C-alpha positions in Angstrom: -59.4 34.5 -22.3 -55.8 35.4 -21.1 -54.2 37.8 -23.6 -57.4 38.3 -25.6 -58.0 41.2 -27.8 -61.4 42.9 -27.6 -60.3 46.5 -28.5 -63.4 48.6 -29.3 -65.8 45.7 -28.7 -69.3 46.3 -27.8 -69.6 44.4 -24.4 -72.4 46.2 -22.8 -73.7 44.1 -20.0 -71.2 41.1 -20.6 -70.8 38.8 -17.8 -66.9 38.3 -17.1 -67.4 36.9 -13.7 -64.1 35.1 -12.6 -62.5 35.4 -16.1 -59.0 35.6 -16.5 -58.3 38.4 -19.0 -54.8 39.1 -17.9 -52.4 40.8 -20.4 -55.6 41.4 -22.6 -56.5 44.5 -24.6 -59.9 46.1 -24.0 -58.9 49.5 -25.2 -61.9 51.6 -26.2 -64.3 48.8 -25.5 -67.9 49.5 -24.2 -68.3 47.5 -20.7 -71.2 49.6 -19.6 -73.3 47.5 -17.0 -70.8 44.7 -17.6 -70.0 42.2 -14.6 -66.4 41.8 -13.9 -66.6 40.3 -10.4 -63.4 38.5 -9.3 -62.0 39.0 -12.9 -58.4 38.9 -13.4 -57.5 42.1 -15.5 -53.9 42.4 -14.2 -51.7 44.1 -16.7 -54.8 44.6 -19.1 -55.0 47.6 -21.4 -58.3 49.5 -20.5 -57.3 52.7 -22.0 -60.5 54.8 -22.8 -62.7 51.8 -21.9 -66.2 52.6 -20.8 -66.8 51.0 -17.4 -70.0 53.0 -16.5 -72.1 51.2 -14.0 -69.8 48.1 -14.3 -69.6 45.7 -11.3 -65.9 45.7 -10.2 -66.2 43.8 -7.0 -62.7 42.2 -6.2 -61.5 42.6 -9.7 -57.8 42.5 -10.1 -56.1 45.4 -11.6 -52.5 45.3 -10.7 -50.6 46.9 -13.6 -53.7 47.5 -15.5 -53.9 50.8 -17.5 -57.1 52.6 -17.0 -55.9 55.8 -18.6 -58.8 57.9 -20.0 -61.4 55.1 -18.7 -64.8 56.1 -17.6 -66.0 54.8 -14.2 -69.0 56.9 -13.5 -71.5 54.8 -11.5 -69.2 51.8 -11.3 -69.4 49.5 -8.2 -65.8 49.2 -6.8 -66.4 47.2 -3.7 -62.9 45.7 -2.7 -61.5 46.3 -6.1 -57.8 45.3 -6.3 -56.1 48.5 -7.7 -52.5 48.7 -6.6 -49.9 51.5 -6.9 -49.0 49.8 -10.3 -52.5 50.6 -11.7 -52.5 53.6 -14.1 -55.4 55.9 -13.4 -54.3 59.0 -15.3 -57.2 61.0 -16.8 -59.9 58.6 -15.4 -63.4 60.3 -16.0 -65.6 59.7 -13.0 -68.6 61.7 -11.7 -69.3 59.2 -8.8 -69.0 55.7 -7.7 -70.8 53.2 -5.4 -68.6 51.3 -2.8 -70.9 48.4 -2.5 -72.7 46.2 -4.8 -76.5 47.1 -5.4 -79.3 45.1 -3.6 -83.0 45.1 -4.0 -83.2 47.3 -0.9 -80.4 49.6 -1.8 -79.7 49.9 -5.6 -77.3 52.8 -5.1 -75.3 51.8 -2.0 -72.7 54.1 -0.4 -72.4 56.7 -3.1 -69.1 58.6 -3.3 -69.4 61.7 -3.0 -71.9 61.3 -0.3 -74.0 64.3 -1.6 -76.1 63.2 -4.5 -76.1 66.8 -5.7 -72.4 66.8 -6.0 -70.0 65.0 -8.4 -66.3 64.4 -8.5 -64.4 67.4 -10.1 -62.0 66.7 -12.9 -59.2 64.6 -11.4 -60.8 64.4 -8.0 -61.7 60.7 -8.2 -58.2 59.8 -8.6 -57.2 62.0 -5.5 -60.0 60.4 -3.6 -59.0 56.8 -4.4 -55.3 57.0 -4.4 -54.8 57.1 -0.7 -56.5 53.8 -0.2 -53.9 52.2 -2.5 -50.9 53.4 -0.7 -51.7 51.7 2.6 -51.8 48.2 3.6 -55.3 47.6 5.1 -55.9 44.9 7.5 -59.7 44.5 8.0 -61.1 42.5 11.0 -64.8 41.4 10.8 -64.7 40.9 14.5 -62.1 41.2 17.4 -62.3 38.7 20.2 -59.0 39.1 21.6 -56.9 42.3 20.9 -53.8 40.4 22.0 -54.1 38.5 18.7 -54.0 41.6 16.6 -51.1 43.0 18.6 -49.1 39.7 18.2 -49.8 39.2 14.5 -48.7 42.9 13.8 -45.5 42.5 15.7 -44.6 39.5 14.0 -45.3 40.9 10.6 -43.0 43.9 11.4 -40.2 41.5 12.9 -40.4 39.2 9.9 -40.5 42.1 7.2 -38.0 44.9 8.1 -37.6 45.8 4.6 -41.2 46.7 4.1 -40.8 49.6 6.6 -44.2 49.1 8.3 -45.8 52.0 9.8 -49.2 51.8 11.6 -50.8 55.0 10.8 -54.4 54.4 12.0 -56.9 52.1 13.8 -60.5 52.7 12.7 -63.8 51.2 13.9 -66.0 50.1 11.1 -69.5 48.7 10.5 -72.8 49.8 11.6 -72.4 48.6 15.2 -68.6 49.8 15.1 -67.5 46.3 16.1 -65.2 45.8 13.1 -61.6 47.1 13.0 -59.4 48.4 10.2 -55.6 48.7 10.7 -54.0 50.9 8.1 -50.2 51.0 7.5 -47.7 52.6 5.4 -45.0 50.7 3.6 -42.1 51.1 1.6 -43.1 51.5 -2.3 -41.6 48.1 -3.1 -43.7 46.1 -0.5 -46.1 43.6 -1.7 -49.3 44.3 0.1 -50.9 41.0 -0.9 -48.0 39.0 0.6 -47.8 41.1 3.7 -51.6 40.8 4.4 -51.5 37.1 3.8 -48.8 36.7 6.2 -50.6 38.7 8.8 -53.7 36.8 8.6 -52.2 33.5 8.4 -50.9 34.3 11.9 -54.0 36.0 13.1 -56.3 33.2 11.9 -54.0 30.4 13.4 -54.2 32.2 16.8 -57.8 32.7 16.6 -58.3 29.0 16.1 -56.4 28.2 19.5 -58.0 28.1 23.0 -57.3 30.9 25.4 -54.8 29.0 27.4 -52.9 28.0 24.4 -52.7 31.6 23.2 -51.3 32.6 26.6 -48.7 29.9 26.5 -47.6 30.8 22.9 -47.2 34.5 23.7 -45.1 33.6 26.8 -42.9 31.2 24.7 -42.4 33.8 21.9 -41.7 36.7 24.2 -37.8 36.2 24.1 -37.8 35.4 20.4 -39.1 38.8 19.5 -37.4 41.1 22.0 -39.7 42.7 24.4 -42.6 41.3 22.8 -44.9 41.0 25.8 -44.4 44.7 26.6 -45.0 45.8 22.9 -48.1 43.6 22.6 -49.5 44.9 25.9 -49.2 48.5 24.6 -50.8 47.9 21.3 -53.3 45.6 22.8 -54.4 48.5 25.0 -54.7 50.8 21.8 -57.0 48.2 20.2 -59.1 47.7 23.2 -59.6 51.3 23.6 -60.5 51.8 19.9 -63.1 49.2 20.3 -64.7 50.2 23.5 -64.8 53.9 23.2 -67.8 55.5 21.4 -65.4 58.0 19.8 -61.7 57.6 20.0 -58.8 59.4 18.5 -55.0 59.0 19.4 -52.1 60.8 18.0 -48.3 60.5 18.6 -46.7 63.4 20.3 -42.9 64.3 20.7 -43.0 64.0 24.5 -41.4 60.8 26.0 -43.3 57.9 27.6 -46.5 56.2 27.0 -49.4 57.6 28.7 -53.1 56.6 28.5 -55.1 58.9 30.7 -58.7 57.6 31.3 -60.5 60.9 30.3 -58.2 62.3 27.6 -58.8 61.5 23.8 -55.1 62.6 23.2 -52.8 59.6 23.9 -49.1 59.3 23.5 -48.3 55.9 22.0 -44.6 56.4 21.0 -42.5 53.4 20.3 -45.3 50.8 20.5 -44.0 48.1 18.1 -40.7 49.2 16.9 -42.5 50.7 14.0 -44.3 54.2 14.4 -47.9 54.6 15.1 -49.0 57.9 13.8 -52.6 57.8 14.8 -55.7 55.8 15.9 -59.2 56.8 14.8 -62.6 55.8 15.9 -65.8 56.1 13.8 -66.3 56.0 10.1 -63.4 57.4 7.8 -65.1 59.5 5.2 -62.6 61.9 4.1 -60.2 59.2 2.6 -61.3 55.7 3.1 -65.1 56.1 3.1 -66.7 52.7 3.0 -64.1 51.1 0.8 -61.8 48.4 1.8 -59.7 48.9 -1.2 -56.7 46.5 -1.5 -57.6 44.7 1.7 -56.5 41.3 1.4 -58.8 40.0 3.9 -59.4 40.8 7.4 -62.3 38.4 6.7 -61.7 35.0 5.6 -63.2 35.8 2.1 -60.2 38.3 1.5 -57.8 35.6 2.6 -59.4 33.2 0.0 -59.2 35.8 -2.6 -55.4 36.2 -2.1 -54.8 32.5 -2.2 -56.8 32.4 -5.6 -54.8 35.2 -7.0 -51.7 33.3 -6.2 -53.0 30.4 -7.9 -53.7 32.4 -11.1 -50.2 33.5 -11.2 -48.8 30.0 -10.7 -47.0 28.4 -13.7 -48.6 25.1 -12.8 -50.7 23.9 -15.8 -53.7 22.9 -13.6 -53.8 26.0 -11.4 -56.0 28.2 -13.7 -58.6 25.4 -13.5 -58.4 25.0 -9.9 -58.5 28.7 -9.2 -61.6 29.1 -11.3 -63.4 26.4 -9.5 -62.6 27.9 -6.2 -63.6 31.4 -7.4 -67.1 29.8 -8.3 -67.5 28.2 -5.0 -66.3 31.5 -3.1 -68.9 33.4 -5.2 -71.6 31.0 -4.2 -70.8 30.8 -0.7 -70.8 34.6 -0.3 -74.1 35.0 -2.3 -76.9 36.5 0.0 -79.2 33.7 -0.8 -76.8 30.8 -0.4 -78.8 29.3 2.6 -75.6 29.1 4.7 -75.2 30.5 8.2 -72.4 32.9 8.7 -70.7 30.3 10.8 -70.9 27.7 7.9 -69.8 30.3 5.3 -66.6 31.1 7.4 -65.8 27.2 7.7 -66.3 26.7 4.1 -64.1 29.5 3.1 -61.4 28.3 5.5 -61.6 24.9 3.8 -61.3 26.5 0.4 -58.3 28.5 1.4 -56.6 25.3 2.7 -57.3 23.7 -0.7 -56.2 26.7 -2.5 -52.8 26.9 -0.6 -52.2 23.3 -1.7 -52.6 24.2 -5.2 -49.9 26.8 -4.8 -47.6 24.5 -2.9 -48.2 21.1 -4.4 -45.2 19.6 -2.6 -46.2 20.6 0.9 -47.0 17.4 2.8 -48.5 19.1 5.6 -50.9 21.0 3.4 -51.7 17.7 1.6 -53.3 16.2 4.8 -55.0 19.4 5.7 -56.5 19.9 2.1 -57.7 16.2 2.1 -59.4 16.8 5.5 -60.9 20.1 4.0 -62.2 18.2 1.1 -63.9 15.6 3.4 -65.5 18.3 5.2 -66.6 20.7 2.5 -69.4 18.8 0.9 -71.4 18.4 4.2 -71.2 22.2 4.8 -72.1 23.2 1.2 -75.0 20.9 0.7 -76.8 22.7 3.6 -77.1 25.6 1.3 -79.9 25.1 -1.4 -79.4 28.5 -2.7 -75.7 28.0 -3.1 -76.5 25.0 -5.3 -79.0 26.9 -7.3 -76.5 29.9 -7.7 -73.9 27.5 -9.2 -76.3 26.3 -11.7 -77.7 29.7 -12.5 -74.4 31.4 -12.9 -71.9 28.9 -14.0 -74.2 26.1 -15.3 -72.5 23.5 -13.1 -73.5 21.2 -10.2 -71.8 21.4 -6.9 -70.8 17.7 -7.2 -69.1 18.2 -10.4 -67.1 21.1 -9.0 -66.1 19.1 -6.1 -65.1 16.1 -8.4 -63.1 18.3 -10.5 -61.1 19.7 -7.6 -60.3 16.2 -6.3 -59.2 15.2 -9.8 -56.9 18.1 -10.1 -55.3 17.5 -6.7 -55.2 13.7 -7.1 -57.3 13.0 -4.1 
């Protein structure tokens, strides 16, 4: 469907899940109640489009033009707007930051007060700050050193991005999740930066504790004063996780002090980039519940990044592979998949490996890893009866057919 012209079309309730509509024209179309989950709408003309109550979870909107579009009641969980998305004149009374469920059909409404709506232009003011930061979301934090090391490596490898860590926020009902927010140069590619960060973080997470300690010791001399810098940021992350309420702010005084009882903590010169603040608790004024632009502190976000790279690939088989991986990703993530959280994470990691080979077909190391992933994937996925039913219901395809198609594309 790439480049399709649906200007002014009546598409109420249409299901474009996973569709590639890049470079298309939907100007003036009525997409009320439409499903655009994980659809690629990069560079698409959405001027004056009615997206009321549309499901826009993980939809890609880089370079899309939503000038004059209506978004009232839309579900924008993890939607992929960027600094290149045009939002001039968007009309929106309220949005929902999560997809609806039977238990909660209107989850995480913004504004929070049901008696209030966004004033004219207020929605754009609300959503824009989320786009301007690189957001690194972590579903769990077992070892703060891994965050500190992965961040320091990202800063060291990407000086042109001018990374500045501006906040660390606890997230989730149990406050056991963590969101790092960083400002970057306007030209920085957030998707690539996030993918690089989580490549390091996920690799470290797979290592035993002793191997992590050895690696940090070996790298100390390669990234100047790394051990010192990691220790400082590690302390910040640990404190953000452990304290019920925590806020840290940079001051002009010299030194790095962390008094036990004070909530004001000097954290100057932690990583060679600046840290402007660390916040505990929910962020409601700016970020709310949304993880906009998050490339994936969770593995699902990492998979989404890899699939996005596939859709941009010039390889003729890449779009087909991307579509198959999207279908599996959605089936794995579905609430009724029947898979345990552990199995979901394993399966998504295997998908990511397979997708990376699709992006880098000549990478011999990835070839072997992807073959191993394909060997392991069927056993995991077939534990989920709901997953297989999801594929048949939503995509009219059997699990074995998807797996056979992937193997055929990659010549396994």
